[in-house]
C-alpha positions in Angstrom: 7.1 24.5 7.4 4.0 25.1 5.3 0.9 22.9 5.5 1.3 21.9 1.8 4.9 20.8 2.4 3.8 18.7 5.4 1.1 17.1 3.4 3.5 16.3 0.6 5.9 14.7 3.0 3.2 12.7 4.6 1.9 11.6 1.2 5.4 10.5 0.2 5.8 8.6 3.5 2.5 6.8 2.9 3.6 5.9 -0.6 6.8 4.5 0.7 4.9 2.5 3.3 2.6 1.1 0.6 5.7 0.2 -1.5 7.2 -1.5 1.5 4.0 -3.5 2.0 4.2 -4.7 -1.6 7.8 -5.8 -1.0 7.0 -7.4 2.3 4.1 -9.3 0.7 6.5 -10.8 -1.8 9.0 -11.7 0.9 9.0 -15.5 1.6 9.6 -14.8 5.3 6.2 -13.1 5.6 3.6 -15.4 7.3 0.5 -16.4 5.3 -1.9 -14.4 7.5 0.2 -11.3 7.1 0.3 -11.8 3.3 -3.5 -12.2 3.1 -4.2 -9.1 5.1 -1.5 -7.2 3.2 -3.1 -8.2 -0.1 -6.5 -6.9 1.0 -5.0 -3.6 2.3 -3.1 -3.0 -0.9 -6.0 -4.0 -3.1 -8.2 -1.5 -1.2 -5.6 1.2 -1.2 -4.9 1.0 -4.9 -8.4 0.1 -6.0 -10.5 2.7 -8.0 -13.5 1.2 -6.2 -14.3 2.0 -2.6 -16.8 0.6 -0.1 -18.2 4.1 0.2 -18.0 6.0 -3.2 -16.0 9.2 -3.1 -18.8 11.4 -4.5 -20.7 10.9 -1.3 -19.9 14.1 0.7 -17.5 13.6 3.6 -18.1 9.8 4.0 -16.7 9.0 0.6 -13.3 10.3 1.5 -13.5 9.4 5.2 -13.4 5.7 4.5 -10.1 6.1 2.6 -8.7 8.3 5.4 -9.7 5.7 8.1 -9.7 2.3 6.5 -6.3 2.5 4.6 -4.3 3.7 7.6 -6.0 1.2 9.9 -5.2 -1.6 7.5 -1.6 -0.4 7.1 -1.3 -0.3 10.9 -2.7 -3.8 11.2 -0.3 -5.2 8.6 2.7 -3.5 10.2 1.9 -5.2 13.5 1.6 -8.6 11.7 4.9 -8.4 9.8 8.1 -9.8 11.3 10.4 -6.9 12.3 13.3 -8.0 10.0 10.9 -8.3 7.0 9.5 -4.8 7.6 13.0 -3.3 8.1 14.3 -4.9 4.8 11.1 -3.9 2.9 11.3 -0.3 4.1 15.0 -0.1 3.2 14.2 -1.4 -0.3 11.3 0.9 -0.7 13.5 3.9 -0.3 15.7 2.9 -3.2 13.3 1.0 -5.5 10.3 3.0 -6.8 8.5 -0.1 -8.3 7.3 1.7 -11.4 4.0 0.5 -12.7 3.0 -1.4 -9.5 0.2 1.0 -8.6 -1.4 0.5 -12.0 -1.3 -3.3 -11.8 -2.5 -3.3 -8.2 -5.3 -0.9 -9.2 -6.8 -3.4 -11.6 -6.2 -6.3 -9.2 -7.6 -4.2 -6.4 -10.7 -3.3 -8.3 -11.2 -7.0 -9.0 -10.7 -7.9 -5.4 -13.1 -5.3 -4.1 -15.7 -6.2 -6.7 -15.3 -9.9 -5.7 -15.8 -9.0 -2.0 -19.0 -7.0 -2.9 -20.3 -9.8 -5.1 -19.6 -12.4 -2.4 -21.4 -10.2 0.2 -24.4 -9.7 -2.1 -24.5 -13.5 -2.8 -24.4 -14.2 0.9 -27.3 -11.8 1.5 -29.3 -13.3 -1.4 -28.7 -16.8 0.0 -29.7 -15.7 3.5 -32.9 -14.0 2.3 -33.8 -17.0 0.1 -33.2 -19.4 2.9 -35.4 -17.5 5.3 -38.2 -17.0 2.8 -38.3 -20.6 1.6 
């Protein structure tokens, strides 16, 4: 099997896992903590904004290659087995057209909100120390 074919299969598998996470997030059997972490992982995965911008050589792509799979692994451990099984089965048959675009905007807003919150916390901390 060629390297390109393996990469395509892995990319397709990752896309199915992300769709399964969307479905699991919507499932009422999913605990609140798992929903919250799922939302953060999906927002980051589909967001056009990154913690480390992609134009920065090596590091820009490395955060996507490390953070997204680690986030997915964390969510997979948090989800009840039956929810994950049902979500994966549904992800194979239901492509959820348009979801990535909607989550891309929501993801960008979520990442921007996290950055703004972090910057506000730093400003508060600095002002508190200087005053």
